[in-house]
C-alpha positions as CSV (number, residue, x, y, z in Angstrom):
1,M,0.0,0.0,0.0
2,T,1.2,3.5,-0.8
3,S,0.0,6.7,0.8
4,T,1.1,10.2,0.0
5,F,1.0,13.2,2.3
6,V,2.2,16.7,2.9
7,I,3.0,17.7,6.5
8,D,3.9,21.4,7.1
9,G,4.7,21.8,3.4
10,V,7.0,18.7,3.3
11,P,5.8,16.1,0.8
12,G,6.2,12.5,1.6
13,R,5.3,8.9,0.7
14,L,4.7,5.9,2.9
15,A,4.8,2.5,1.2
16,T,4.3,-0.8,3.1
17,I,4.4,-4.4,2.0
18,A,2.5,-7.0,3.9
19,T,2.8,-10.8,4.0
20,S,0.0,-13.0,2.8
21,N,-1.4,-13.1,6.4
22,G,-1.6,-9.3,6.5
23,E,1.4,-8.6,8.7
24,V,3.6,-5.6,7.8
25,A,7.0,-6.9,6.4
26,H,8.5,-3.8,4.9
27,V,8.2,0.0,5.5
28,D,9.5,2.6,3.1
29,L,9.0,6.2,4.4
30,R,10.2,9.0,2.2
31,A,10.1,12.7,3.1
32,G,12.1,15.8,2.3
33,T,14.3,16.5,-0.7
34,H,16.9,14.1,-2.0
35,N,20.1,14.2,0.0
36,S,18.5,16.3,2.8
37,T,18.9,15.5,6.5
38,L,15.2,14.8,6.7
39,A,15.3,12.4,3.8
40,G,18.3,10.5,5.3
41,L,16.6,10.3,8.7
42,T,13.3,8.9,7.2
43,D,15.3,6.4,5.2
44,A,17.1,5.3,8.4
45,L,13.8,5.0,10.3
46,S,12.4,2.9,7.5
47,T,15.4,0.6,7.5
48,A,15.3,0.3,11.3
49,I,11.6,-0.6,11.4
50,T,11.9,-3.1,8.5
51,T,14.9,-4.8,10.1
52,A,13.1,-5.0,13.5
53,L,10.0,-6.6,11.8
54,R,12.1,-9.1,10.0
55,A,13.9,-10.0,13.3
56,G,10.5,-10.8,14.8
57,A,9.5,-7.6,16.5
58,P,5.7,-7.3,16.7
59,P,4.3,-4.6,14.4
60,A,2.7,-2.9,17.4
61,F,6.2,-1.6,18.5
62,V,5.7,1.1,15.9
63,D,2.9,2.5,18.2
64,A,5.8,3.9,20.3
65,F,6.0,6.7,17.7
66,R,2.4,7.8,18.3
67,R,2.2,11.4,19.6
68,T,5.9,12.1,19.3
69,R,6.4,15.8,18.6
70,Y,8.9,17.3,16.2
71,V,8.7,19.1,12.9
72,P,7.3,18.7,10.4
73,A,4.0,18.5,12.1
74,G,0.4,19.5,11.2
75,A,-2.3,18.8,8.7
76,T,-1.4,15.9,6.4
77,G,-3.8,16.1,3.4
78,D,-4.4,12.4,4.1
79,P,-8.2,11.8,4.8
80,H,-7.4,8.8,7.0
81,V,-4.8,10.6,9.1
82,P,-5.7,14.3,9.0
83,Y,-3.2,15.5,11.5
84,A,0.2,14.3,12.7
85,T,2.4,15.6,15.5
86,S,5.5,14.3,13.6
87,L,6.5,12.0,10.8
88,G,6.7,9.2,13.4
89,D,3.2,9.9,14.5
90,Y,2.0,9.9,10.9
91,L,3.8,6.6,10.3
92,A,2.2,4.9,13.3
93,Q,-1.3,6.2,12.6
94,R,-1.1,5.2,8.9
95,L,0.2,1.7,9.7
96,H,-2.6,1.2,12.2
97,H,-5.1,2.3,9.5
98,N,-3.6,0.1,6.8
99,H,-3.0,-2.9,9.0
100,P,-5.3,-2.7,12.0
101,D,-4.8,-6.4,13.0
102,G,-1.1,-5.9,13.3
103,Q,-1.2,-2.8,15.5
104,Q,-2.4,-2.1,18.9
105,R,-4.2,1.1,19.6
106,P,-2.6,2.9,22.6
């Protein structure tokens, strides 16, 4: 599944790949301009989450990013996640929306 968003003027894209039983197996979060610090950090976050999932971490561990606060934050333009307090918050909310059986609502 792929979702696009704009948070505080920063465009982004979140793509997830799920296994046949619906569990999240891969996360690809992109935000910011190519070679920017933000782009590098979102790439690192995606790699860390995907590595943890492949190592057996439950998908619900992403819920730890809910309500984290840092910029960019604000309206997202995504009807399913209208507001996010950070990219991590957007990621956690969107994963919960896309894969409700693999996430726990805090």
